N, C-alpha and C positions, 0 to 999 in steps of 0.2 A: 543421449545421456544414459549412463548405466543406471537402471532402475534400482539397483541395490545400493547405490550411493545415497546416503542419508542427506535430506535437506537440512539446512542450518536451523539451529535452535533459536527461536525468537523469544527473548526475554523482554517483555513489555514493562520496563521500569526505567527510572531516571538514570541509573548507573550504566545500563547496557544498551540502550536503544540505538546509539550511534554505531557501535560495533555490530549490532544485529543487522542494521541497515546495510552496512558494508558487506557483511557475510552473505546476505540475501542477494545483493547485486553481483558479487563475485561468483556465487553459485549459478545464477542465471547467465552470467557472461560465458560460462563454459559452453553453452549452446548458442553463443552469439546472439542472445536475447530473442531467439526465434523457436518456433515449434512447428514441426512438420504436420500439415493438416491433411495431405493426400500423398502418401508415399509413391503411388503409381505415377502421378503427375509431377511429383517433386515440389508441390506447392507448400509454402510456409507462411505462417503468420509471424510478424515481427513486432516486438515491443519497441515503440518509438517514444521519443521525448514528448511529442504532441499528446500521445495517449496518456502518459502519466502526469504531464503538466495539466491536462484537463482535470484529472483527479485532484491534483495539488491546488488548482484554483478554487475548487469547492472547499478544500481543507483550509486554505488561507482565509477564506471568508468566515469559516467557523472560528478560526483562531482569533480574528479581529473581533467578532461578535462576543465570544466568550470572555475576552479580556475587558470589553467595554460594558457588556450588559449582564454577564453572568451565565452560568450553565443552563438555566431554564430557557433562555432565549435561543439556544442552539439545538435542543433535543430533536425538533422536527428536521432540522438540517442534517443532523447525524443519521437519522432514519432514512432520509432521502439519499444521502451519500452511500449508504449500504445498497439501496436499490440501484443507484448509478453504477456501483462496482459490479453488481450482479449482471446488469445489462451489458456493460462493456466487456465483461468476461464471456458472455454469450456470443458476442460479436467477433471476438478475437482470441484465439487460443493462447497466444503469447501473453495477453493481458490476464487471462484466466490463470495462467501459470504464475505470473507475477503476484496476483492477488492471493493465490493459494500459498506460495512459498513465503511471502511476506506476512501472511496471517492477518491481513487487513480486516477481513470479515470477523474473525475471532476477536480482534482488538475492539471493533465496534460493538460486538456483543458484550464484551467485558465492560465497556463504558456504560451500557444499559444497567448493569448491576451496581454501578456507582451512583445512580440517580438518587438524589436527596442525601448523599453522604458528604461529610465535610471536605473530602479531597476530590470531589467530582470535577471541579474546575481544573485542578492540577492534572488530573488524568486526561482530560480533553486536550489540554495544552500539550501534554506529552505525546498524545496520538498525532497531533498536528506536526510537532517537531520530528517525530519518527517519519512521517510522510515526506517532510522536507529533506531529511537525511537520505531517504531512498532516492529521491530525484537527484540530489547532489552527487551521490555515489554513482548513479546511473550515468550522468554526464561525465564524471571523472573517469569512469571505466569504458568510455567509448560509445555510450548510447547515442544513437543518431535518429534523425527524422527520415 
């Protein structure tokens, strides 16, 4: 990928999250969802449906809990999701690129700033829907296992 090419702007809000998810996936698709890890050997890490569905499963659990029990019930799970994203990013360069371009860590950090605010629940639900949109567009644009 041309390093001068700008990554998509991610606007984490109700109006733009679906379009942002599509833009992120289209951007990653240009490199066929993979990252060269060793140019001499030609080895690559590839973003797979399994990898991002693993993240989505955690997100889905958070979504269900926040709707049923409120935001206080999911704060630990949000913190753990951040750790999980960091770990998976360390294991696979393509996941790291996905997390970076989609700004998932920044979104989770932003959620921390909403603790104890009236719209905290809405922001957590928005994050979960953004993650769902990323997975949906990944599959739509040819993401494979």
